[in-house]
Structures are given as structure tokens and as C-alpha cells.
Biopython code that builds the backbone (N, CA, C, O; Angstrom):
import numpy as np
from Bio.PDB.StructureBuilder import StructureBuilder

atoms = [
    (1, "MET", "N", (-5.077, -4.900, 10.611)),
    (1, "MET", "CA", (-5.858, -3.793, 10.124)),
    (1, "MET", "C", (-6.346, -4.095, 8.704)),
    (1, "MET", "O", (-5.767, -4.914, 7.989)),
    (2, "LEU", "N", (-7.391, -3.433, 8.332)),
    (2, "LEU", "CA", (-8.043, -3.714, 7.055)),
    (2, "LEU", "C", (-7.956, -2.538, 6.095)),
    (2, "LEU", "O", (-7.936, -1.377, 6.506)),
    (3, "ILE", "N", (-7.905, -2.860, 4.824)),
    (3, "ILE", "CA", (-8.130, -1.893, 3.758)),
    (3, "ILE", "C", (-9.453, -2.312, 3.134)),
    (3, "ILE", "O", (-9.588, -3.431, 2.641)),
    (4, "VAL", "N", (-10.415, -1.418, 3.156)),
    (4, "VAL", "CA", (-11.720, -1.710, 2.575)),
    (4, "VAL", "C", (-11.860, -0.872, 1.313)),
    (4, "VAL", "O", (-11.796, 0.356, 1.362)),
    (5, "ILE", "N", (-12.050, -1.542, 0.186)),
    (5, "ILE", "CA", (-12.213, -0.856, -1.095)),
    (5, "ILE", "C", (-13.700, -0.826, -1.397)),
    (5, "ILE", "O", (-14.363, -1.861, -1.460)),
    (6, "TRP", "N", (-14.208, 0.386, -1.582)),
    (6, "TRP", "CA", (-15.640, 0.619, -1.651)),
    (6, "TRP", "C", (-16.023, 1.139, -3.025)),
    (6, "TRP", "O", (-15.321, 1.974, -3.594)),
    (7, "ASP", "N", (-17.122, 0.653, -3.554)),
    (7, "ASP", "CA", (-17.712, 1.171, -4.788)),
    (7, "ASP", "C", (-18.821, 2.135, -4.384)),
    (7, "ASP", "O", (-19.890, 1.714, -3.942)),
    (8, "PHE", "N", (-18.560, 3.431, -4.537)),
    (8, "PHE", "CA", (-19.534, 4.425, -4.102)),
    (8, "PHE", "C", (-20.769, 4.459, -4.992)),
    (8, "PHE", "O", (-21.856, 4.796, -4.523)),
    (9, "ILE", "N", (-20.621, 4.120, -6.247)),
    (9, "ILE", "CA", (-21.764, 4.108, -7.159)),
    (9, "ILE", "C", (-22.729, 2.985, -6.783)),
    (9, "ILE", "O", (-23.939, 3.196, -6.704)),
    (10, "GLU", "N", (-22.191, 1.806, -6.554)),
    (10, "GLU", "CA", (-23.023, 0.651, -6.191)),
    (10, "GLU", "C", (-23.308, 0.584, -4.688)),
    (10, "GLU", "O", (-24.127, -0.219, -4.239)),
    (11, "ASP", "N", (-22.622, 1.439, -3.913)),
    (11, "ASP", "CA", (-22.755, 1.443, -2.459)),
    (11, "ASP", "C", (-22.486, 0.047, -1.885)),
    (11, "ASP", "O", (-23.283, -0.511, -1.130)),
    (12, "ALA", "N", (-21.326, -0.487, -2.279)),
    (12, "ALA", "CA", (-20.988, -1.846, -1.857)),
    (12, "ALA", "C", (-19.481, -1.999, -1.687)),
    (12, "ALA", "O", (-18.695, -1.309, -2.335)),
    (13, "VAL", "N", (-19.098, -2.907, -0.813)),
    (13, "VAL", "CA", (-17.688, -3.235, -0.622)),
    (13, "VAL", "C", (-17.226, -4.095, -1.793)),
    (13, "VAL", "O", (-17.860, -5.096, -2.127)),
    (14, "ILE", "N", (-16.114, -3.696, -2.413)),
    (14, "ILE", "CA", (-15.539, -4.474, -3.513)),
    (14, "ILE", "C", (-14.592, -5.532, -2.966)),
    (14, "ILE", "O", (-14.637, -6.695, -3.367)),
    (15, "ARG", "N", (-13.733, -5.107, -2.041)),
    (15, "ARG", "CA", (-12.702, -6.007, -1.552)),
    (15, "ARG", "C", (-12.253, -5.560, -0.161)),
    (15, "ARG", "O", (-12.258, -4.368, 0.145)),
    (16, "VAL", "N", (-11.871, -6.507, 0.666)),
    (16, "VAL", "CA", (-11.273, -6.232, 1.972)),
    (16, "VAL", "C", (-9.902, -6.892, 1.983)),
    (16, "VAL", "O", (-9.776, -8.095, 1.754)),
    (17, "LEU", "N", (-8.873, -6.085, 2.253)),
    (17, "LEU", "CA", (-7.498, -6.584, 2.289)),
    (17, "LEU", "C", (-7.016, -6.547, 3.737)),
    (17, "LEU", "O", (-7.151, -5.528, 4.414)),
    (18, "GLU", "N", (-6.463, -7.643, 4.202)),
    (18, "GLU", "CA", (-6.029, -7.741, 5.589)),
    (18, "GLU", "C", (-4.586, -8.215, 5.647)),
    (18, "GLU", "O", (-4.207, -9.152, 4.945)),
    (19, "GLY", "N", (-3.772, -7.561, 6.492)),
    (19, "GLY", "CA", (-2.387, -7.985, 6.600)),
    (19, "GLY", "C", (-1.572, -7.186, 7.597)),
    (19, "GLY", "O", (-0.741, -7.753, 8.306)),
    (20, "HIS", "N", (-1.791, -5.880, 7.667)),
    (20, "HIS", "CA", (-1.024, -5.058, 8.604)),
    (20, "HIS", "C", (-1.446, -5.359, 10.040)),
    (20, "HIS", "O", (-2.600, -5.695, 10.307)),
    (21, "SER", "N", (-0.491, -5.232, 10.954)),
    (21, "SER", "CA", (-0.775, -5.492, 12.366)),
    (21, "SER", "C", (-1.019, -4.215, 13.164)),
    (21, "SER", "O", (-1.255, -4.274, 14.371)),
    (22, "ASP", "N", (-0.962, -3.048, 12.492)),
    (22, "ASP", "CA", (-1.211, -1.775, 13.167)),
    (22, "ASP", "C", (-1.885, -0.829, 12.176)),
    (22, "ASP", "O", (-2.145, -1.202, 11.032)),
    (23, "VAL", "N", (-2.160, 0.369, 12.610)),
    (23, "VAL", "CA", (-2.888, 1.361, 11.809)),
    (23, "VAL", "C", (-2.208, 1.598, 10.464)),
    (23, "VAL", "O", (-0.982, 1.678, 10.382)),
    (24, "ILE", "N", (-3.012, 1.708, 9.420)),
    (24, "ILE", "CA", (-2.512, 2.017, 8.081)),
    (24, "ILE", "C", (-2.495, 3.532, 7.933)),
    (24, "ILE", "O", (-3.522, 4.190, 8.093)),
    (25, "GLU", "N", (-1.318, 4.083, 7.625)),
    (25, "GLU", "CA", (-1.137, 5.527, 7.529)),
    (25, "GLU", "C", (-1.428, 6.081, 6.137)),
    (25, "GLU", "O", (-1.899, 7.211, 6.005)),
    (26, "ASP", "N", (-1.148, 5.284, 5.086)),
    (26, "ASP", "CA", (-1.265, 5.810, 3.727)),
    (26, "ASP", "C", (-1.460, 4.662, 2.746)),
    (26, "ASP", "O", (-1.053, 3.528, 2.999)),
    (27, "ILE", "N", (-2.090, 4.982, 1.627)),
    (27, "ILE", "CA", (-2.280, 4.025, 0.534)),
    (27, "ILE", "C", (-1.960, 4.742, -0.762)),
    (27, "ILE", "O", (-2.307, 5.911, -0.936)),
    (28, "SER", "N", (-1.296, 4.041, -1.673)),
    (28, "SER", "CA", (-0.973, 4.604, -2.982)),
    (28, "SER", "C", (-1.340, 3.600, -4.069)),
    (28, "SER", "O", (-0.984, 2.424, -3.993)),
    (29, "PHE", "N", (-2.055, 4.083, -5.076)),
    (29, "PHE", "CA", (-2.394, 3.256, -6.230)),
    (29, "PHE", "C", (-1.339, 3.458, -7.300)),
    (29, "PHE", "O", (-0.944, 4.589, -7.581)),
    (30, "SER", "N", (-0.888, 2.383, -7.888)),
    (30, "SER", "CA", (0.088, 2.466, -8.974)),
    (30, "SER", "C", (-0.520, 3.259, -10.126)),
    (30, "SER", "O", (-1.623, 2.939, -10.568)),
    (31, "PRO", "N", (0.176, 4.293, -10.629)),
    (31, "PRO", "CA", (-0.419, 5.162, -11.651)),
    (31, "PRO", "C", (-0.655, 4.491, -12.998)),
    (31, "PRO", "O", (-1.595, 4.849, -13.706)),
    (32, "ASN", "N", (0.170, 3.537, -13.358)),
    (32, "ASN", "CA", (0.028, 2.898, -14.667)),
    (32, "ASN", "C", (-0.546, 1.498, -14.585)),
    (32, "ASN", "O", (-0.878, 0.895, -15.606)),
    (33, "ASN", "N", (-0.660, 0.990, -13.390)),
    (33, "ASN", "CA", (-1.174, -0.362, -13.192)),
    (33, "ASN", "C", (-2.140, -0.300, -12.017)),
    (33, "ASN", "O", (-1.773, -0.629, -10.889)),
    (34, "ASN", "N", (-3.357, 0.117, -12.277)),
    (34, "ASN", "CA", (-4.308, 0.360, -11.198)),
    (34, "ASN", "C", (-4.664, -0.873, -10.389)),
    (34, "ASN", "O", (-5.398, -0.775, -9.405)),
    (35, "ALA", "N", (-4.162, -2.019, -10.780)),
    (35, "ALA", "CA", (-4.453, -3.236, -10.023)),
    (35, "ALA", "C", (-3.444, -3.471, -8.904)),
    (35, "ALA", "O", (-3.503, -4.504, -8.237)),
    (36, "THR", "N", (-2.512, -2.528, -8.682)),
    (36, "THR", "CA", (-1.526, -2.672, -7.613)),
    (36, "THR", "C", (-1.671, -1.522, -6.616)),
    (36, "THR", "O", (-1.784, -0.358, -7.001)),
    (37, "ILE", "N", (-1.665, -1.869, -5.338)),
    (37, "ILE", "CA", (-1.775, -0.896, -4.253)),
    (37, "ILE", "C", (-0.590, -1.096, -3.317)),
    (37, "ILE", "O", (-0.171, -2.226, -3.065)),
    (38, "ALA", "N", (-0.052, 0.009, -2.802)),
    (38, "ALA", "CA", (0.941, -0.037, -1.730)),
    (38, "ALA", "C", (0.291, 0.568, -0.488)),
    (38, "ALA", "O", (-0.409, 1.576, -0.578)),
    (39, "SER", "N", (0.522, -0.048, 0.667)),
    (39, "SER", "CA", (-0.017, 0.484, 1.917)),
    (39, "SER", "C", (1.111, 0.632, 2.934)),
    (39, "SER", "O", (1.951, -0.256, 3.082)),
    (40, "ALA", "N", (1.115, 1.767, 3.631)),
    (40, "ALA", "CA", (2.138, 2.080, 4.635)),
    (40, "ALA", "C", (1.491, 2.047, 6.016)),
    (40, "ALA", "O", (0.368, 2.519, 6.196)),
    (41, "SER", "N", (2.211, 1.484, 6.993)),
    (41, "SER", "CA", (1.582, 1.255, 8.292)),
    (41, "SER", "C", (2.486, 1.611, 9.466)),
    (41, "SER", "O", (3.706, 1.717, 9.337)),
    (42, "ARG", "N", (1.844, 1.789, 10.604)),
    (42, "ARG", "CA", (2.575, 1.979, 11.855)),
    (42, "ARG", "C", (3.326, 0.722, 12.278)),
    (42, "ARG", "O", (4.162, 0.777, 13.180)),
    (43, "ASP", "N", (3.034, -0.415, 11.634)),
    (43, "ASP", "CA", (3.766, -1.648, 11.961)),
    (43, "ASP", "C", (5.156, -1.686, 11.316)),
    (43, "ASP", "O", (5.839, -2.709, 11.363)),
    (44, "ARG", "N", (5.572, -0.557, 10.709)),
    (44, "ARG", "CA", (6.896, -0.353, 10.105)),
    (44, "ARG", "C", (7.066, -1.076, 8.776)),
    (44, "ARG", "O", (8.192, -1.263, 8.315)),
    (45, "THR", "N", (5.965, -1.483, 8.156)),
    (45, "THR", "CA", (6.048, -2.181, 6.874)),
    (45, "THR", "C", (5.261, -1.459, 5.792)),
    (45, "THR", "O", (4.385, -0.637, 6.059)),
    (46, "ILE", "N", (5.612, -1.800, 4.570)),
    (46, "ILE", "CA", (4.835, -1.415, 3.394)),
    (46, "ILE", "C", (4.411, -2.731, 2.757)),
    (46, "ILE", "O", (5.231, -3.626, 2.550)),
    (47, "ARG", "N", (3.153, -2.837, 2.455)),
    (47, "ARG", "CA", (2.662, -4.056, 1.800)),
    (47, "ARG", "C", (2.182, -3.708, 0.404)),
    (47, "ARG", "O", (1.534, -2.686, 0.182)),
    (48, "LEU", "N", (2.516, -4.582, -0.525)),
    (48, "LEU", "CA", (2.096, -4.416, -1.909)),
    (48, "LEU", "C", (1.007, -5.437, -2.194)),
    (48, "LEU", "O", (1.147, -6.621, -1.888)),
    (49, "TRP", "N", (-0.068, -4.960, -2.781)),
    (49, "TRP", "CA", (-1.230, -5.805, -3.066)),
    (49, "TRP", "C", (-1.444, -5.833, -4.570)),
    (49, "TRP", "O", (-1.484, -4.789, -5.221)),
    (50, "LYS", "N", (-1.583, -7.037, -5.118)),
    (50, "LYS", "CA", (-1.763, -7.225, -6.551)),
    (50, "LYS", "C", (-3.189, -7.666, -6.849)),
    (50, "LYS", "O", (-3.811, -8.384, -6.066)),
    (51, "ASN", "N", (-3.691, -7.228, -7.986)),
    (51, "ASN", "CA", (-5.000, -7.673, -8.487)),
    (51, "ASN", "C", (-6.140, -7.385, -7.521)),
    (51, "ASN", "O", (-7.026, -8.223, -7.350)),
    (52, "TRP", "N", (-6.134, -6.214, -6.887)),
    (52, "TRP", "CA", (-7.172, -5.902, -5.910)),
    (52, "TRP", "C", (-8.560, -5.817, -6.537)),
    (52, "TRP", "O", (-9.564, -5.858, -5.825)),
    (53, "LEU", "N", (-8.625, -5.700, -7.850)),
    (53, "LEU", "CA", (-9.922, -5.656, -8.530)),
    (53, "LEU", "C", (-10.576, -7.029, -8.643)),
    (53, "LEU", "O", (-11.756, -7.126, -8.978)),
    (54, "TYR", "N", (-9.830, -8.074, -8.371)),
    (54, "TYR", "CA", (-10.302, -9.435, -8.610)),
    (54, "TYR", "C", (-10.374, -10.227, -7.309)),
    (54, "TYR", "O", (-9.680, -9.898, -6.346)),
    (55, "PRO", "N", (-11.201, -11.260, -7.272)),
    (55, "PRO", "CA", (-11.334, -12.054, -6.040)),
    (55, "PRO", "C", (-10.024, -12.688, -5.570)),
    (55, "PRO", "O", (-9.864, -12.950, -4.378)),
    (56, "GLU", "N", (-9.091, -12.938, -6.483)),
    (56, "GLU", "CA", (-7.834, -13.586, -6.095)),
    (56, "GLU", "C", (-6.770, -12.576, -5.657)),
    (56, "GLU", "O", (-5.578, -12.799, -5.869)),
    (57, "THR", "N", (-7.197, -11.475, -5.051)),
    (57, "THR", "CA", (-6.267, -10.471, -4.549)),
    (57, "THR", "C", (-5.209, -11.124, -3.672)),
    (57, "THR", "O", (-5.515, -11.954, -2.816)),
    (58, "THR", "N", (-3.961, -10.734, -3.900)),
    (58, "THR", "CA", (-2.888, -11.287, -3.090)),
    (58, "THR", "C", (-1.965, -10.183, -2.605)),
    (58, "THR", "O", (-1.773, -9.169, -3.276)),
    (59, "GLU", "N", (-1.401, -10.398, -1.435)),
    (59, "GLU", "CA", (-0.320, -9.536, -0.972)),
    (59, "GLU", "C", (0.923, -10.118, -1.616)),
    (59, "GLU", "O", (1.332, -11.232, -1.287)),
    (60, "CYS", "N", (1.531, -9.372, -2.536)),
    (60, "CYS", "CA", (2.651, -9.950, -3.275)),
    (60, "CYS", "C", (3.977, -9.766, -2.560)),
    (60, "CYS", "O", (4.910, -10.531, -2.801)),
    (61, "SER", "N", (4.089, -8.769, -1.686)),
    (61, "SER", "CA", (5.327, -8.645, -0.923)),
    (61, "SER", "C", (5.169, -7.664, 0.228)),
    (61, "SER", "O", (4.275, -6.817, 0.234)),
    (62, "THR", "N", (6.054, -7.800, 1.193)),
    (62, "THR", "CA", (6.138, -6.886, 2.326)),
    (62, "THR", "C", (7.519, -6.263, 2.296)),
    (62, "THR", "O", (8.527, -6.968, 2.264)),
    (63, "LEU", "N", (7.563, -4.939, 2.308)),
    (63, "LEU", "CA", (8.834, -4.220, 2.283)),
    (63, "LEU", "C", (9.218, -3.858, 3.711)),
    (63, "LEU", "O", (8.463, -3.198, 4.425)),
    (64, "LEU", "N", (10.394, -4.298, 4.112)),
    (64, "LEU", "CA", (10.914, -4.056, 5.457)),
    (64, "LEU", "C", (12.138, -3.162, 5.367)),
    (64, "LEU", "O", (12.861, -3.194, 4.371)),
    (65, "GLY", "N", (12.373, -2.366, 6.396)),
    (65, "GLY", "CA", (13.576, -1.552, 6.407)),
    (65, "GLY", "C", (13.448, -0.315, 7.273)),
    (65, "GLY", "O", (14.444, 0.167, 7.813)),
    (66, "HIS", "N", (12.239, 0.207, 7.415)),
    (66, "HIS", "CA", (12.049, 1.360, 8.292)),
    (66, "HIS", "C", (12.076, 0.905, 9.746)),
    (66, "HIS", "O", (11.632, -0.196, 10.071)),
    (67, "GLU", "N", (12.602, 1.766, 10.616)),
    (67, "GLU", "CA", (12.727, 1.431, 12.031)),
    (67, "GLU", "C", (11.634, 2.048, 12.891)),
    (67, "GLU", "O", (11.616, 1.862, 14.108)),
    (68, "ALA", "N", (10.727, 2.780, 12.262)),
    (68, "ALA", "CA", (9.582, 3.375, 12.964)),
    (68, "ALA", "C", (8.396, 3.350, 12.001)),
    (68, "ALA", "O", (8.510, 2.865, 10.875)),
    (69, "ARG", "N", (7.265, 3.874, 12.450)),
    (69, "ARG", "CA", (6.064, 3.812, 11.609)),
    (69, "ARG", "C", (6.308, 4.443, 10.248)),
    (69, "ARG", "O", (7.014, 5.445, 10.132)),
    (70, "VAL", "N", (5.724, 3.854, 9.232)),
    (70, "VAL", "CA", (5.826, 4.385, 7.874)),
    (70, "VAL", "C", (4.650, 5.335, 7.693)),
    (70, "VAL", "O", (3.491, 4.933, 7.798)),
    (71, "THR", "N", (4.959, 6.595, 7.422)),
    (71, "THR", "CA", (3.918, 7.622, 7.394)),
    (71, "THR", "C", (3.312, 7.850, 6.020)),
    (71, "THR", "O", (2.166, 8.287, 5.913)),
    (72, "CYS", "N", (4.071, 7.559, 4.964)),
    (72, "CYS", "CA", (3.500, 7.737, 3.629)),
    (72, "CYS", "C", (4.247, 6.892, 2.606)),
    (72, "CYS", "O", (5.394, 6.492, 2.802)),
    (73, "CYS", "N", (3.544, 6.640, 1.507)),
    (73, "CYS", "CA", (4.138, 5.933, 0.380)),
    (73, "CYS", "C", (3.510, 6.486, -0.894)),
    (73, "CYS", "O", (2.335, 6.854, -0.913)),
    (74, "VAL", "N", (4.301, 6.537, -1.946)),
    (74, "VAL", "CA", (3.790, 7.058, -3.218)),
    (74, "VAL", "C", (4.573, 6.428, -4.360)),
    (74, "VAL", "O", (5.792, 6.273, -4.289)),
    (75, "TYR", "N", (3.850, 6.070, -5.409)),
    (75, "TYR", "CA", (4.495, 5.573, -6.617)),
    (75, "TYR", "C", (5.006, 6.749, -7.427)),
    (75, "TYR", "O", (4.363, 7.797, -7.481)),
    (76, "SER", "N", (6.156, 6.581, -8.054)),
    (76, "SER", "CA", (6.689, 7.597, -8.952)),
    (76, "SER", "C", (5.794, 7.685, -10.184)),
    (76, "SER", "O", (5.462, 6.657, -10.773)),
    (77, "PRO", "N", (5.396, 8.901, -10.589)),
    (77, "PRO", "CA", (4.582, 9.028, -11.798)),
    (77, "PRO", "C", (5.390, 8.757, -13.068)),
    (77, "PRO", "O", (4.813, 8.518, -14.129)),
    (78, "LEU", "N", (6.720, 8.794, -12.966)),
    (78, "LEU", "CA", (7.579, 8.594, -14.132)),
    (78, "LEU", "C", (8.100, 7.169, -14.250)),
    (78, "LEU", "O", (8.475, 6.726, -15.335)),
    (79, "ASN", "N", (8.121, 6.451, -13.127)),
    (79, "ASN", "CA", (8.630, 5.080, -13.118)),
    (79, "ASN", "C", (7.704, 4.242, -12.254)),
    (79, "ASN", "O", (7.823, 4.236, -11.029)),
    (80, "ASP", "N", (6.783, 3.536, -12.893)),
    (80, "ASP", "CA", (5.740, 2.808, -12.179)),
    (80, "ASP", "C", (6.292, 1.756, -11.230)),
    (80, "ASP", "O", (5.619, 1.390, -10.267)),
    (81, "GLY", "N", (7.486, 1.265, -11.474)),
    (81, "GLY", "CA", (8.074, 0.255, -10.612)),
    (81, "GLY", "C", (8.761, 0.826, -9.390)),
    (81, "GLY", "O", (9.253, 0.069, -8.553)),
    (82, "ARG", "N", (8.805, 2.136, -9.267)),
    (82, "ARG", "CA", (9.515, 2.782, -8.155)),
    (82, "ARG", "C", (8.511, 3.326, -7.140)),
    (82, "ARG", "O", (7.581, 4.056, -7.485)),
    (83, "LEU", "N", (8.725, 2.952, -5.894)),
    (83, "LEU", "CA", (7.881, 3.397, -4.798)),
    (83, "LEU", "C", (8.759, 4.148, -3.811)),
    (83, "LEU", "O", (9.875, 3.717, -3.522)),
    (84, "LEU", "N", (8.273, 5.258, -3.295)),
    (84, "LEU", "CA", (8.992, 6.023, -2.281)),
    (84, "LEU", "C", (8.205, 5.957, -0.989)),
    (84, "LEU", "O", (6.974, 5.947, -0.999)),
    (85, "SER", "N", (8.923, 5.913, 0.129)),
    (85, "SER", "CA", (8.258, 5.886, 1.430)),
    (85, "SER", "C", (9.005, 6.787, 2.406)),
    (85, "SER", "O", (10.211, 7.003, 2.286)),
    (86, "ALA", "N", (8.259, 7.304, 3.370)),
    (86, "ALA", "CA", (8.836, 8.129, 4.432)),
    (86, "ALA", "C", (8.385, 7.555, 5.764)),
    (86, "ALA", "O", (7.314, 6.960, 5.881)),
    (87, "SER", "N", (9.242, 7.753, 6.770)),
    (87, "SER", "CA", (8.987, 7.128, 8.062)),
    (87, "SER", "C", (9.276, 8.098, 9.200)),
    (87, "SER", "O", (9.991, 9.087, 9.037)),
    (88, "ALA", "N", (8.700, 7.786, 10.357)),
    (88, "ALA", "CA", (8.986, 8.546, 11.572)),
    (88, "ALA", "C", (10.421, 8.342, 12.037)),
    (88, "ALA", "O", (10.874, 9.028, 12.954)),
    (89, "ASP", "N", (11.144, 7.408, 11.420)),
    (89, "ASP", "CA", (12.569, 7.244, 11.742)),
    (89, "ASP", "C", (13.427, 8.286, 11.019)),
    (89, "ASP", "O", (14.656, 8.229, 11.068)),
    (90, "ARG", "N", (12.771, 9.235, 10.349)),
    (90, "ARG", "CA", (13.398, 10.357, 9.638)),
    (90, "ARG", "C", (14.187, 9.911, 8.412)),
    (90, "ARG", "O", (15.216, 10.496, 8.073)),
    (91, "THR", "N", (13.689, 8.864, 7.753)),
    (91, "THR", "CA", (14.309, 8.420, 6.508)),
    (91, "THR", "C", (13.269, 8.390, 5.394)),
    (91, "THR", "O", (12.070, 8.240, 5.627)),
    (92, "ILE", "N", (13.776, 8.539, 4.188)),
    (92, "ILE", "CA", (12.985, 8.340, 2.976)),
    (92, "ILE", "C", (13.662, 7.213, 2.224)),
    (92, "ILE", "O", (14.880, 7.218, 2.044)),
    (93, "ARG", "N", (12.879, 6.257, 1.791)),
    (93, "ARG", "CA", (13.438, 5.113, 1.055)),
    (93, "ARG", "C", (12.850, 5.069, -0.344)),
    (93, "ARG", "O", (11.693, 5.423, -0.571)),
    (94, "VAL", "N", (13.683, 4.624, -1.270)),
    (94, "VAL", "CA", (13.257, 4.409, -2.649)),
    (94, "VAL", "C", (13.318, 2.913, -2.899)),
    (94, "VAL", "O", (14.357, 2.280, -2.713)),
    (95, "TRP", "N", (12.190, 2.354, -3.325)),
    (95, "TRP", "CA", (12.080, 0.915, -3.571)),
    (95, "TRP", "C", (11.913, 0.695, -5.062)),
    (95, "TRP", "O", (11.001, 1.248, -5.677)),
    (96, "ASP", "N", (12.790, -0.113, -5.648)),
    (96, "ASP", "CA", (12.686, -0.430, -7.085)),
    (96, "ASP", "C", (12.129, -1.814, -7.286)),
    (96, "ASP", "O", (11.969, -2.256, -8.424)),
]
sb = StructureBuilder()
sb.init_structure("model")
sb.init_model(0)
sb.init_chain("A")
sb.init_seg("    ")
for serial, (resi, resn, name, xyz) in enumerate(atoms, 1):
    if name == "N":
        sb.init_residue(resn, " ", resi, " ")
    sb.init_atom(name, np.array(xyz, "f"), 0.0, 1.0, " ", f" {name:<3s}", serial, name[0])
structure = sb.get_structure()
């Protein structure tokens, strides 16, 4: 599955990120570091993307641990390094 980042002012695609093997349920932008994105998917993973503003965008890590689709992810507004996720497996995880 793809994440397409669009510039609405220029009416153009900025970047296409590919990595998940199933539908992406949620995306969260890091509040203090806008160059990092977390994506939650039905493939039971969360993927972290670094430098999405630049051509050398990389998937820096895949977070594993949920046993069912990951329905949402959000960065903590108080701790930029902390990500929370919820899953259809009825768990909430905190990732540091």
C-alpha cells in the first residue's frame, strides 16, 4: 500500500512511500519533528518514515507486536519520541 504526500498549493505529488502489505488505517506526523511519519496498517505493523520531505526518504523501522490490524497511531504531544498505537487485538501499546 502507498502513502501519497500531496502539495495542494502546487497540485503535485511530493512523495510516495511504499511498504505496508495491507490497507493503511492511520498516519501521524511527529509534532516536533515534521520530517517523521508513523503509519498504522491492517498488516499488524507500524512503520516509521524519516525525512519524508526529501528525496532520500527512508523507512527507518517497523514496529511489531500487535496481533491484529493496527487501527490508530499518535505521537505524544509532550514526548516526541513516544508513539501510542491501538489495535483490533484490544491492546494499546506505548513505543519509546
